[in-house]
FIDO-558743 format. One record per atom (N, C-alpha, C, O): y, z, x; residue in one letter; atom name. Coordinates in steps of 0.1 Angstrom, whole numbers. Layout:
BEGIN
{ketor {Y; Z; X}; a; CA};
...
END
This chain:
BEGIN
{ketor {-1828; -99; 517}; x; N};
{ketor {-1826; -98; 503}; x; CA};
{ketor {-1828; -83; 499}; x; C};
{ketor {-1820; -78; 491}; x; O};
{ketor {-1838; -76; 504}; x; N};
{ketor {-1840; -62; 501}; x; CA};
{ketor {-1827; -54; 505}; x; C};
{ketor {-1824; -44; 499}; x; O};
{ketor {-1821; -58; 516}; x; N};
{ketor {-1809; -51; 521}; x; CA};
{ketor {-1798; -51; 510}; x; C};
{ketor {-1792; -40; 509}; x; O};
{ketor {-1796; -61; 503}; x; N};
{ketor {-1785; -62; 493}; x; CA};
{ketor {-1789; -54; 481}; x; C};
{ketor {-1780; -48; 475}; x; O};
{ketor {-1801; -53; 478}; x; N};
{ketor {-1805; -45; 466}; x; CA};
{ketor {-1803; -30; 469}; x; C};
{ketor {-1800; -22; 460}; x; O};
{ketor {-1805; -25; 481}; x; N};
{ketor {-1803; -11; 485}; x; CA};
{ketor {-1789; -7; 485}; x; C};
{ketor {-1786; 5; 482}; x; O};
{ketor {-1780; -16; 488}; x; N};
{ketor {-1766; -12; 489}; x; CA};
{ketor {-1760; -7; 476}; x; C};
{ketor {-1754; 4; 475}; x; O};
{ketor {-1762; -14; 464}; x; N};
{ketor {-1756; -8; 452}; x; CA};
{ketor {-1762; 5; 448}; x; C};
{ketor {-1755; 14; 443}; x; O};
{ketor {-1775; 7; 451}; x; N};
{ketor {-1782; 20; 447}; x; CA};
{ketor {-1776; 31; 456}; x; C};
{ketor {-1773; 42; 451}; x; O};
{ketor {-1774; 28; 469}; x; N};
{ketor {-1768; 38; 478}; x; CA};
{ketor {-1754; 41; 474}; x; C};
{ketor {-1750; 53; 474}; x; O};
{ketor {-1746; 32; 470}; x; N};
{ketor {-1732; 35; 465}; x; CA};
{ketor {-1732; 43; 453}; x; C};
{ketor {-1724; 53; 452}; x; O};
{ketor {-1741; 40; 444}; x; N};
{ketor {-1742; 48; 431}; x; CA};
{ketor {-1746; 62; 434}; x; C};
{ketor {-1741; 71; 429}; x; O};
{ketor {-1756; 64; 443}; x; N};
{ketor {-1761; 77; 447}; x; CA};
{ketor {-1749; 85; 454}; x; C};
{ketor {-1747; 96; 451}; x; O};
{ketor {-1742; 79; 463}; x; N};
{ketor {-1731; 85; 470}; x; CA};
{ketor {-1720; 89; 460}; x; C};
{ketor {-1714; 100; 461}; x; O};
{ketor {-1717; 81; 450}; x; N};
{ketor {-1707; 84; 440}; x; CA};
{ketor {-1712; 96; 432}; x; C};
{ketor {-1704; 104; 428}; x; O};
{ketor {-1725; 96; 428}; x; N};
{ketor {-1730; 107; 420}; x; CA};
{ketor {-1730; 120; 428}; x; C};
{ketor {-1726; 130; 423}; x; O};
{ketor {-1733; 119; 441}; x; N};
{ketor {-1733; 131; 449}; x; CA};
{ketor {-1719; 136; 451}; x; C};
{ketor {-1716; 148; 450}; x; O};
{ketor {-1710; 127; 454}; x; N};
{ketor {-1696; 131; 456}; x; CA};
{ketor {-1690; 137; 443}; x; C};
{ketor {-1682; 146; 444}; x; O};
{ketor {-1693; 131; 431}; x; N};
{ketor {-1688; 137; 419}; x; CA};
{ketor {-1693; 151; 417}; x; C};
{ketor {-1686; 160; 412}; x; O};
{ketor {-1706; 154; 420}; x; N};
{ketor {-1711; 167; 418}; x; CA};
{ketor {-1706; 177; 427}; x; C};
{ketor {-1706; 189; 424}; x; O};
{ketor {-1700; 173; 439}; x; N};
{ketor {-1695; 183; 448}; x; CA};
{ketor {-1681; 187; 446}; x; C};
{ketor {-1676; 197; 452}; x; O};
{ketor {-1674; 180; 438}; x; N};
{ketor {-1660; 183; 435}; x; CA};
{ketor {-1660; 197; 428}; x; C};
{ketor {-1668; 200; 419}; x; O};
{ketor {-1650; 205; 433}; x; N};
{ketor {-1649; 218; 426}; x; CA};
{ketor {-1642; 216; 413}; x; C};
{ketor {-1632; 209; 412}; x; O};
{ketor {-1646; 222; 402}; x; N};
{ketor {-1640; 221; 389}; x; CA};
{ketor {-1626; 227; 390}; x; C};
{ketor {-1623; 237; 396}; x; O};
{ketor {-1617; 220; 383}; x; N};
{ketor {-1603; 225; 383}; x; CA};
{ketor {-1601; 236; 373}; x; C};
{ketor {-1591; 243; 373}; x; O};
{ketor {-1610; 238; 364}; x; N};
{ketor {-1609; 248; 354}; x; CA};
{ketor {-1618; 260; 356}; x; C};
{ketor {-1620; 265; 368}; x; O};
{ketor {-1623; 266; 346}; x; N};
{ketor {-1631; 278; 346}; x; CA};
{ketor {-1645; 274; 352}; x; C};
{ketor {-1651; 264; 349}; x; O};
{ketor {-1650; 283; 361}; x; N};
{ketor {-1663; 280; 367}; x; CA};
{ketor {-1674; 281; 356}; x; C};
{ketor {-1673; 287; 346}; x; O};
{ketor {-1686; 275; 359}; x; N};
{ketor {-1697; 274; 350}; x; CA};
{ketor {-1703; 288; 348}; x; C};
{ketor {-1707; 291; 336}; x; O};
{ketor {-1703; 296; 358}; x; N};
{ketor {-1708; 310; 357}; x; CA};
{ketor {-1698; 320; 362}; x; C};
{ketor {-1694; 319; 374}; x; O};
{ketor {-1695; 329; 354}; x; N};
{ketor {-1686; 340; 358}; x; CA};
{ketor {-1688; 352; 350}; x; C};
{ketor {-1695; 351; 339}; x; O};
{ketor {-1684; 363; 354}; x; N};
{ketor {-1685; 376; 346}; x; CA};
{ketor {-1673; 385; 350}; x; C};
{ketor {-1668; 384; 361}; x; O};
{ketor {-1670; 393; 341}; x; N};
{ketor {-1659; 403; 342}; x; CA};
{ketor {-1664; 416; 339}; x; C};
{ketor {-1671; 418; 329}; x; O};
{ketor {-1660; 426; 347}; x; N};
{ketor {-1664; 440; 344}; x; CA};
{ketor {-1651; 448; 346}; x; C};
{ketor {-1645; 448; 356}; x; O};
{ketor {-1648; 456; 336}; x; N};
{ketor {-1636; 465; 336}; x; CA};
{ketor {-1641; 479; 333}; x; C};
{ketor {-1648; 481; 323}; x; O};
{ketor {-1636; 488; 340}; x; N};
{ketor {-1639; 502; 338}; x; CA};
{ketor {-1626; 510; 339}; x; C};
{ketor {-1619; 509; 349}; x; O};
{ketor {-1624; 518; 328}; x; N};
{ketor {-1612; 527; 328}; x; CA};
{ketor {-1616; 541; 326}; x; C};
{ketor {-1626; 544; 320}; x; O};
{ketor {-1609; 550; 331}; x; N};
{ketor {-1612; 564; 329}; x; CA};
{ketor {-1599; 573; 332}; x; C};
{ketor {-1589; 567; 335}; x; O};
{ketor {-1601; 585; 331}; x; N};
{ketor {-1590; 594; 333}; x; CA};
{ketor {-1594; 608; 335}; x; C};
{ketor {-1605; 611; 342}; x; O};
{ketor {-1587; 617; 330}; x; N};
{ketor {-1590; 631; 331}; x; CA};
{ketor {-1604; 633; 324}; x; C};
{ketor {-1607; 626; 315}; x; O};
{ketor {-1611; 644; 327}; x; N};
{ketor {-1624; 646; 321}; x; CA};
{ketor {-1624; 648; 306}; x; C};
{ketor {-1635; 646; 300}; x; O};
{ketor {-1613; 651; 300}; x; N};
{ketor {-1613; 653; 285}; x; CA};
{ketor {-1608; 640; 278}; x; C};
{ketor {-1606; 640; 266}; x; O};
{ketor {-1606; 629; 285}; x; N};
{ketor {-1602; 616; 279}; x; CA};
{ketor {-1613; 606; 278}; x; C};
{ketor {-1623; 608; 285}; x; O};
{ketor {-1612; 597; 269}; x; N};
{ketor {-1622; 586; 268}; x; CA};
{ketor {-1623; 578; 281}; x; C};
{ketor {-1613; 576; 288}; x; O};
{ketor {-1634; 572; 283}; x; N};
{ketor {-1637; 563; 293}; x; CA};
{ketor {-1643; 550; 287}; x; C};
{ketor {-1651; 551; 278}; x; O};
{ketor {-1639; 539; 293}; x; N};
{ketor {-1644; 526; 287}; x; CA};
{ketor {-1650; 518; 298}; x; C};
{ketor {-1646; 518; 310}; x; O};
{ketor {-1660; 510; 294}; x; N};
{ketor {-1666; 500; 303}; x; CA};
{ketor {-1667; 487; 294}; x; C};
{ketor {-1672; 487; 283}; x; O};
{ketor {-1661; 476; 300}; x; N};
{ketor {-1662; 463; 293}; x; CA};
{ketor {-1669; 453; 302}; x; C};
{ketor {-1665; 452; 313}; x; O};
{ketor {-1678; 446; 296}; x; N};
{ketor {-1685; 435; 303}; x; CA};
{ketor {-1683; 423; 295}; x; C};
{ketor {-1685; 423; 283}; x; O};
{ketor {-1679; 412; 302}; x; N};
{ketor {-1677; 399; 295}; x; CA};
{ketor {-1683; 388; 303}; x; C};
{ketor {-1681; 388; 315}; x; O};
{ketor {-1691; 380; 297}; x; N};
{ketor {-1697; 369; 303}; x; CA};
{ketor {-1691; 356; 298}; x; C};
{ketor {-1684; 356; 288}; x; O};
{ketor {-1693; 345; 306}; x; N};
{ketor {-1688; 332; 302}; x; CA};
{ketor {-1693; 327; 289}; x; C};
{ketor {-1686; 318; 283}; x; O};
{ketor {-1704; 333; 284}; x; N};
{ketor {-1709; 329; 271}; x; CA};
{ketor {-1701; 334; 259}; x; C};
{ketor {-1702; 330; 248}; x; O};
{ketor {-1692; 344; 263}; x; N};
{ketor {-1684; 350; 252}; x; CA};
{ketor {-1690; 364; 248}; x; C};
{ketor {-1684; 370; 239}; x; O};
{ketor {-1701; 368; 254}; x; N};
{ketor {-1707; 381; 250}; x; CA};
{ketor {-1699; 392; 256}; x; C};
{ketor {-1698; 393; 269}; x; O};
{ketor {-1693; 400; 248}; x; N};
{ketor {-1685; 411; 252}; x; CA};
{ketor {-1692; 424; 248}; x; C};
{ketor {-1695; 426; 236}; x; O};
{ketor {-1694; 433; 257}; x; N};
{ketor {-1700; 446; 255}; x; CA};
{ketor {-1690; 457; 259}; x; C};
{ketor {-1686; 458; 270}; x; O};
{ketor {-1687; 465; 249}; x; N};
{ketor {-1678; 477; 251}; x; CA};
{ketor {-1686; 489; 250}; x; C};
{ketor {-1693; 492; 240}; x; O};
{ketor {-1686; 498; 261}; x; N};
{ketor {-1692; 511; 261}; x; CA};
{ketor {-1681; 521; 262}; x; C};
{ketor {-1673; 521; 271}; x; O};
{ketor {-1681; 530; 252}; x; N};
{ketor {-1671; 541; 251}; x; CA};
{ketor {-1677; 554; 253}; x; C};
{ketor {-1687; 558; 246}; x; O};
{ketor {-1672; 562; 263}; x; N};
{ketor {-1677; 575; 265}; x; CA};
{ketor {-1666; 585; 260}; x; C};
{ketor {-1655; 585; 266}; x; O};
{ketor {-1669; 592; 250}; x; N};
{ketor {-1659; 601; 244}; x; CA};
{ketor {-1663; 616; 246}; x; C};
{ketor {-1673; 620; 240}; x; O};
{ketor {-1656; 623; 254}; x; N};
{ketor {-1660; 637; 257}; x; CA};
{ketor {-1658; 646; 245}; x; C};
{ketor {-1662; 658; 245}; x; O};
{ketor {-1650; 642; 234}; x; N};
{ketor {-1648; 650; 223}; x; CA};
{ketor {-1660; 651; 214}; x; C};
{ketor {-1661; 660; 205}; x; O};
{ketor {-1670; 642; 216}; x; N};
{ketor {-1682; 643; 208}; x; CA};
{ketor {-1691; 654; 213}; x; C};
{ketor {-1688; 660; 223}; x; O};
{ketor {-1702; 656; 206}; x; N};
{ketor {-1711; 666; 211}; x; CA};
{ketor {-1715; 664; 225}; x; C};
{ketor {-1716; 652; 229}; x; O};
{ketor {-1718; 674; 233}; x; N};
{ketor {-1721; 672; 247}; x; CA};
{ketor {-1732; 663; 250}; x; C};
{ketor {-1732; 656; 261}; x; O};
{ketor {-1743; 663; 242}; x; N};
{ketor {-1754; 654; 245}; x; CA};
{ketor {-1754; 641; 238}; x; C};
{ketor {-1764; 634; 238}; x; O};
{ketor {-1743; 637; 232}; x; N};
{ketor {-1743; 625; 224}; x; CA};
{ketor {-1743; 613; 233}; x; C};
{ketor {-1737; 614; 244}; x; O};
{ketor {-1748; 602; 229}; x; N};
{ketor {-1749; 590; 237}; x; CA};
{ketor {-1735; 583; 236}; x; C};
{ketor {-1727; 585; 227}; x; O};
{ketor {-1732; 575; 246}; x; N};
{ketor {-1720; 566; 245}; x; CA};
{ketor {-1722; 556; 234}; x; C};
{ketor {-1733; 552; 231}; x; O};
{ketor {-1711; 553; 228}; x; N};
{ketor {-1711; 543; 217}; x; CA};
{ketor {-1710; 529; 223}; x; C};
{ketor {-1702; 527; 233}; x; O};
{ketor {-1717; 519; 218}; x; N};
{ketor {-1717; 506; 223}; x; CA};
{ketor {-1712; 496; 212}; x; C};
{ketor {-1716; 498; 200}; x; O};
{ketor {-1705; 486; 215}; x; N};
{ketor {-1700; 476; 206}; x; CA};
{ketor {-1703; 463; 212}; x; C};
{ketor {-1699; 460; 223}; x; O};
{ketor {-1709; 454; 205}; x; N};
{ketor {-1712; 440; 210}; x; CA};
{ketor {-1703; 431; 201}; x; C};
{ketor {-1703; 431; 189}; x; O};
{ketor {-1696; 422; 208}; x; N};
{ketor {-1687; 413; 201}; x; CA};
{ketor {-1689; 399; 208}; x; C};
{ketor {-1691; 398; 220}; x; O};
{ketor {-1690; 389; 200}; x; N};
{ketor {-1691; 375; 205}; x; CA};
{ketor {-1678; 368; 204}; x; C};
{ketor {-1672; 366; 193}; x; O};
{ketor {-1672; 364; 215}; x; N};
{ketor {-1659; 357; 215}; x; CA};
{ketor {-1662; 342; 216}; x; C};
{ketor {-1672; 337; 220}; x; O};
{ketor {-1652; 335; 211}; x; N};
{ketor {-1652; 320; 213}; x; CA};
{ketor {-1651; 317; 228}; x; C};
{ketor {-1646; 325; 236}; x; O};
{ketor {-1655; 305; 231}; x; N};
{ketor {-1654; 301; 245}; x; CA};
{ketor {-1639; 301; 250}; x; C};
{ketor {-1636; 304; 261}; x; O};
{ketor {-1630; 297; 241}; x; N};
{ketor {-1616; 296; 244}; x; CA};
{ketor {-1611; 310; 246}; x; C};
{ketor {-1603; 312; 256}; x; O};
{ketor {-1615; 320; 238}; x; N};
{ketor {-1610; 334; 240}; x; CA};
{ketor {-1615; 340; 253}; x; C};
{ketor {-1608; 347; 260}; x; O};
{ketor {-1628; 337; 256}; x; N};
{ketor {-1634; 343; 268}; x; CA};
{ketor {-1628; 336; 280}; x; C};
{ketor {-1625; 343; 290}; x; O};
{ketor {-1625; 323; 280}; x; N};
{ketor {-1619; 317; 291}; x; CA};
{ketor {-1604; 322; 293}; x; C};
{ketor {-1600; 323; 304}; x; O};
{ketor {-1597; 325; 282}; x; N};
{ketor {-1584; 330; 283}; x; CA};
{ketor {-1584; 344; 290}; x; C};
{ketor {-1575; 346; 299}; x; O};
{ketor {-1593; 352; 287}; x; N};
{ketor {-1594; 365; 294}; x; CA};
{ketor {-1598; 363; 309}; x; C};
{ketor {-1592; 370; 317}; x; O};
{ketor {-1607; 354; 312}; x; N};
{ketor {-1611; 351; 326}; x; CA};
{ketor {-1598; 347; 333}; x; C};
{ketor {-1595; 352; 344}; x; O};
{ketor {-1591; 337; 328}; x; N};
{ketor {-1579; 332; 335}; x; CA};
{ketor {-1569; 342; 337}; x; C};
{ketor {-1562; 342; 347}; x; O};
{ketor {-1567; 351; 327}; x; N};
{ketor {-1557; 362; 329}; x; CA};
{ketor {-1562; 372; 340}; x; C};
{ketor {-1553; 377; 347}; x; O};
{ketor {-1574; 375; 340}; x; N};
{ketor {-1580; 384; 351}; x; CA};
{ketor {-1578; 377; 365}; x; C};
{ketor {-1574; 384; 374}; x; O};
{ketor {-1580; 364; 365}; x; N};
{ketor {-1578; 357; 378}; x; CA};
{ketor {-1563; 357; 382}; x; C};
{ketor {-1560; 359; 394}; x; O};
{ketor {-1555; 356; 372}; x; N};
{ketor {-1540; 357; 375}; x; CA};
{ketor {-1536; 371; 380}; x; C};
{ketor {-1528; 372; 388}; x; O};
{ketor {-1543; 381; 374}; x; N};
{ketor {-1540; 395; 379}; x; CA};
{ketor {-1543; 396; 393}; x; C};
{ketor {-1536; 403; 401}; x; O};
{ketor {-1554; 390; 398}; x; N};
{ketor {-1557; 391; 412}; x; CA};
{ketor {-1548; 383; 420}; x; C};
{ketor {-1544; 387; 431}; x; O};
{ketor {-1544; 372; 416}; x; N};
{ketor {-1534; 363; 423}; x; CA};
{ketor {-1520; 369; 424}; x; C};
{ketor {-1513; 368; 434}; x; O};
{ketor {-1516; 376; 414}; x; N};
{ketor {-1502; 382; 413}; x; CA};
{ketor {-1501; 396; 418}; x; C};
{ketor {-1490; 402; 419}; x; O};
{ketor {-1513; 402; 422}; x; N};
{ketor {-1513; 416; 426}; x; CA};
{ketor {-1504; 418; 438}; x; C};
{ketor {-1504; 410; 448}; x; O};
{ketor {-1496; 429; 438}; x; N};
{ketor {-1487; 433; 449}; x; CA};
{ketor {-1488; 448; 450}; x; C};
{ketor {-1489; 455; 441}; x; O};
{ketor {-1488; 452; 463}; x; N};
{ketor {-1488; 467; 465}; x; CA};
{ketor {-1475; 473; 462}; x; C};
{ketor {-1464; 466; 463}; x; O};
{ketor {-1475; 485; 457}; x; N};
{ketor {-1462; 492; 454}; x; CA};
{ketor {-1455; 494; 467}; x; C};
{ketor {-1460; 496; 478}; x; O};
{ketor {-1442; 493; 466}; x; N};
{ketor {-1433; 495; 478}; x; CA};
{ketor {-1430; 510; 481}; x; C};
{ketor {-1425; 513; 492}; x; O};
{ketor {-1434; 518; 472}; x; N};
{ketor {-1432; 533; 474}; x; CA};
{ketor {-1445; 540; 471}; x; C};
{ketor {-1454; 535; 465}; x; O};
{ketor {-1445; 552; 477}; x; N};
{ketor {-1457; 560; 475}; x; CA};
{ketor {-1458; 565; 460}; x; C};
{ketor {-1449; 569; 454}; x; O};
{ketor {-1471; 564; 455}; x; N};
{ketor {-1473; 569; 442}; x; CA};
{ketor {-1475; 584; 442}; x; C};
{ketor {-1483; 590; 450}; x; O};
{ketor {-1467; 592; 434}; x; N};
{ketor {-1468; 606; 435}; x; CA};
{ketor {-1474; 612; 422}; x; C};
{ketor {-1473; 625; 420}; x; O};
{ketor {-1480; 604; 413}; x; N};
{ketor {-1486; 610; 401}; x; CA};
{ketor {-1500; 614; 405}; x; C};
{ketor {-1506; 609; 414}; x; O};
{ketor {-1505; 624; 398}; x; N};
{ketor {-1518; 629; 400}; x; CA};
{ketor {-1524; 632; 386}; x; C};
{ketor {-1529; 643; 383}; x; O};
{ketor {-1524; 622; 378}; x; N};
{ketor {-1529; 624; 364}; x; CA};
{ketor {-1543; 620; 362}; x; C};
{ketor {-1549; 622; 351}; x; O};
{ketor {-1550; 615; 372}; x; N};
{ketor {-1564; 612; 371}; x; CA};
{ketor {-1568; 599; 365}; x; C};
{ketor {-1580; 596; 364}; x; O};
{ketor {-1558; 591; 360}; x; N};
{ketor {-1562; 578; 354}; x; CA};
{ketor {-1566; 568; 364}; x; C};
{ketor {-1560; 568; 375}; x; O};
{ketor {-1576; 560; 361}; x; N};
{ketor {-1580; 550; 371}; x; CA};
{ketor {-1585; 537; 363}; x; C};
{ketor {-1589; 538; 351}; x; O};
{ketor {-1586; 526; 370}; x; N};
{ketor {-1590; 514; 364}; x; CA};
{ketor {-1596; 505; 375}; x; C};
{ketor {-1591; 504; 386}; x; O};
{ketor {-1608; 500; 372}; x; N};
{ketor {-1614; 490; 382}; x; CA};
{ketor {-1617; 477; 374}; x; C};
{ketor {-1623; 477; 363}; x; O};
{ketor {-1613; 466; 380}; x; N};
{ketor {-1614; 453; 375}; x; CA};
{ketor {-1622; 445; 385}; x; C};
{ketor {-1619; 444; 396}; x; O};
{ketor {-1634; 440; 380}; x; N};
{ketor {-1643; 432; 389}; x; CA};
{ketor {-1645; 418; 382}; x; C};
{ketor {-1648; 417; 371}; x; O};
{ketor {-1642; 408; 390}; x; N};
{ketor {-1644; 394; 385}; x; CA};
{ketor {-1653; 387; 395}; x; C};
{ketor {-1651; 387; 407}; x; O};
{ketor {-1664; 381; 389}; x; N};
{ketor {-1674; 374; 397}; x; CA};
{ketor {-1674; 359; 393}; x; C};
{ketor {-1675; 356; 381}; x; O};
{ketor {-1672; 350; 403}; x; N};
{ketor {-1673; 336; 400}; x; CA};
{ketor {-1676; 329; 414}; x; C};
{ketor {-1673; 334; 424}; x; O};
{ketor {-1683; 318; 413}; x; N};
{ketor {-1687; 310; 425}; x; CA};
{ketor {-1694; 319; 435}; x; C};
{ketor {-1692; 317; 447}; x; O};
{ketor {-1703; 328; 430}; x; N};
{ketor {-1710; 337; 439}; x; CA};
{ketor {-1701; 346; 448}; x; C};
{ketor {-1705; 350; 458}; x; O};
{ketor {-1688; 348; 443}; x; N};
{ketor {-1679; 357; 450}; x; CA};
{ketor {-1675; 368; 441}; x; C};
{ketor {-1675; 366; 428}; x; O};
{ketor {-1671; 379; 446}; x; N};
{ketor {-1667; 390; 438}; x; CA};
{ketor {-1654; 395; 442}; x; C};
{ketor {-1652; 398; 454}; x; O};
{ketor {-1645; 397; 433}; x; N};
{ketor {-1631; 403; 436}; x; CA};
{ketor {-1631; 416; 428}; x; C};
{ketor {-1635; 417; 417}; x; O};
{ketor {-1626; 426; 435}; x; N};
{ketor {-1625; 440; 429}; x; CA};
{ketor {-1611; 445; 431}; x; C};
{ketor {-1606; 444; 442}; x; O};
{ketor {-1605; 450; 421}; x; N};
{ketor {-1592; 457; 421}; x; CA};
{ketor {-1594; 471; 415}; x; C};
{ketor {-1599; 472; 405}; x; O};
{ketor {-1589; 481; 423}; x; N};
{ketor {-1589; 494; 418}; x; CA};
{ketor {-1575; 500; 418}; x; C};
{ketor {-1568; 499; 427}; x; O};
{ketor {-1573; 508; 407}; x; N};
{ketor {-1560; 515; 406}; x; CA};
{ketor {-1564; 530; 404}; x; C};
{ketor {-1573; 533; 396}; x; O};
{ketor {-1558; 539; 411}; x; N};
{ketor {-1560; 553; 409}; x; CA};
{ketor {-1546; 559; 406}; x; C};
{ketor {-1536; 554; 411}; x; O};
{ketor {-1546; 568; 397}; x; N};
{ketor {-1533; 574; 392}; x; CA};
{ketor {-1524; 563; 386}; x; C};
{ketor {-1512; 563; 389}; x; O};
{ketor {-1530; 555; 378}; x; N};
{ketor {-1523; 544; 371}; x; CA};
{ketor {-1515; 550; 360}; x; C};
{ketor {-1521; 556; 351}; x; O};
{ketor {-1502; 549; 360}; x; N};
{ketor {-1493; 554; 349}; x; CA};
{ketor {-1494; 544; 337}; x; C};
{ketor {-1504; 543; 331}; x; O};
{ketor {-1483; 537; 335}; x; N};
{ketor {-1482; 527; 324}; x; CA};
{ketor {-1486; 513; 330}; x; C};
{ketor {-1479; 508; 338}; x; O};
{ketor {-1497; 508; 326}; x; N};
{ketor {-1502; 495; 332}; x; CA};
{ketor {-1492; 484; 330}; x; C};
{ketor {-1490; 476; 338}; x; O};
{ketor {-1485; 484; 318}; x; N};
{ketor {-1475; 474; 315}; x; CA};
{ketor {-1464; 474; 326}; x; C};
{ketor {-1458; 463; 329}; x; O};
{ketor {-1460; 486; 331}; x; N};
{ketor {-1450; 487; 341}; x; CA};
{ketor {-1455; 484; 355}; x; C};
{ketor {-1448; 478; 363}; x; O};
{ketor {-1466; 490; 358}; x; N};
{ketor {-1471; 489; 372}; x; CA};
{ketor {-1478; 476; 375}; x; C};
{ketor {-1478; 471; 387}; x; O};
{ketor {-1485; 471; 366}; x; N};
{ketor {-1493; 458; 368}; x; CA};
{ketor {-1494; 450; 355}; x; C};
{ketor {-1504; 451; 348}; x; O};
{ketor {-1483; 443; 351}; x; N};
{ketor {-1483; 436; 338}; x; CA};
{ketor {-1495; 426; 336}; x; C};
{ketor {-1499; 424; 325}; x; O};
{ketor {-1500; 421; 347}; x; N};
{ketor {-1510; 411; 346}; x; CA};
{ketor {-1523; 418; 341}; x; C};
{ketor {-1531; 412; 333}; x; O};
{ketor {-1526; 430; 346}; x; N};
{ketor {-1538; 437; 342}; x; CA};
{ketor {-1536; 442; 328}; x; C};
{ketor {-1545; 442; 320}; x; O};
{ketor {-1523; 446; 324}; x; N};
{ketor {-1521; 451; 311}; x; CA};
{ketor {-1523; 439; 301}; x; C};
{ketor {-1528; 441; 290}; x; O};
{ketor {-1520; 427; 305}; x; N};
{ketor {-1523; 415; 297}; x; CA};
{ketor {-1538; 413; 295}; x; C};
{ketor {-1542; 409; 284}; x; O};
{ketor {-1546; 416; 305}; x; N};
{ketor {-1561; 415; 303}; x; CA};
{ketor {-1565; 425; 293}; x; C};
{ketor {-1573; 422; 284}; x; O};
{ketor {-1560; 437; 294}; x; N};
{ketor {-1564; 448; 284}; x; CA};
{ketor {-1560; 443; 270}; x; C};
{ketor {-1567; 445; 260}; x; O};
{ketor {-1548; 438; 269}; x; N};
{ketor {-1543; 433; 256}; x; CA};
{ketor {-1551; 422; 250}; x; C};
{ketor {-1554; 422; 238}; x; O};
{ketor {-1556; 412; 258}; x; N};
{ketor {-1564; 401; 253}; x; CA};
{ketor {-1578; 407; 249}; x; C};
{ketor {-1583; 402; 239}; x; O};
{ketor {-1583; 417; 256}; x; N};
{ketor {-1596; 423; 252}; x; CA};
{ketor {-1594; 430; 239}; x; C};
{ketor {-1603; 429; 230}; x; O};
{ketor {-1583; 438; 238}; x; N};
{ketor {-1581; 446; 226}; x; CA};
{ketor {-1579; 438; 213}; x; C};
{ketor {-1581; 443; 202}; x; O};
{ketor {-1576; 425; 214}; x; N};
{ketor {-1574; 417; 202}; x; CA};
{ketor {-1588; 415; 195}; x; C};
{ketor {-1588; 413; 183}; x; O};
{ketor {-1598; 417; 202}; x; N};
{ketor {-1612; 415; 196}; x; CA};
{ketor {-1619; 428; 193}; x; C};
{ketor {-1631; 428; 189}; x; O};
{ketor {-1612; 439; 194}; x; N};
{ketor {-1619; 452; 192}; x; CA};
{ketor {-1613; 459; 180}; x; C};
{ketor {-1601; 457; 177}; x; O};
{ketor {-1620; 468; 173}; x; N};
{ketor {-1615; 475; 162}; x; CA};
{ketor {-1604; 485; 166}; x; C};
{ketor {-1604; 489; 178}; x; O};
{ketor {-1595; 488; 158}; x; N};
{ketor {-1584; 497; 161}; x; CA};
{ketor {-1588; 510; 168}; x; C};
{ketor {-1581; 515; 177}; x; O};
{ketor {-1599; 516; 164}; x; N};
{ketor {-1603; 529; 169}; x; CA};
{ketor {-1610; 528; 183}; x; C};
{ketor {-1613; 538; 189}; x; O};
{ketor {-1612; 516; 188}; x; N};
{ketor {-1619; 514; 201}; x; CA};
{ketor {-1611; 506; 210}; x; C};
{ketor {-1617; 498; 218}; x; O};
{ketor {-1598; 507; 210}; x; N};
{ketor {-1590; 499; 219}; x; CA};
{ketor {-1591; 505; 233}; x; C};
{ketor {-1591; 517; 236}; x; O};
{ketor {-1592; 496; 243}; x; N};
{ketor {-1594; 499; 257}; x; CA};
{ketor {-1580; 503; 263}; x; C};
{ketor {-1571; 496; 261}; x; O};
{ketor {-1580; 514; 270}; x; N};
{ketor {-1568; 518; 278}; x; CA};
{ketor {-1571; 524; 291}; x; C};
{ketor {-1562; 528; 298}; x; O};
END
């Protein structure tokens, strides 16, 4: 008799364990995005941090300000849908990335680093001498565009 009582409990436990082990098909529960852009020493540099909670922090370094001035920071709270959209576009940028078929001959100093962390894994993409992002990597340009929707006109990331 005890044997029969244990079987339904065991099946229920296995079902619960099996359900918890399935990988989610959507956005992970914990993820973060870090974007850093820069260029020549006389141009602005940006750092963007975005968490799954929707907390977006923009740090702008502007060399045109007084030499000892602090970087300006902007905190924005995005909706879960907007944050997820940026995450998904960043993931698409990593999936769609292709190396150029020809040697890059520009030396303009522009660079971009995109780091995406999810499931305790980190993906990093770096561009040096990036010309027009829309032409060279449209998926990354789309990430910038989605971020810029939530920033004031004077603090657009490029």
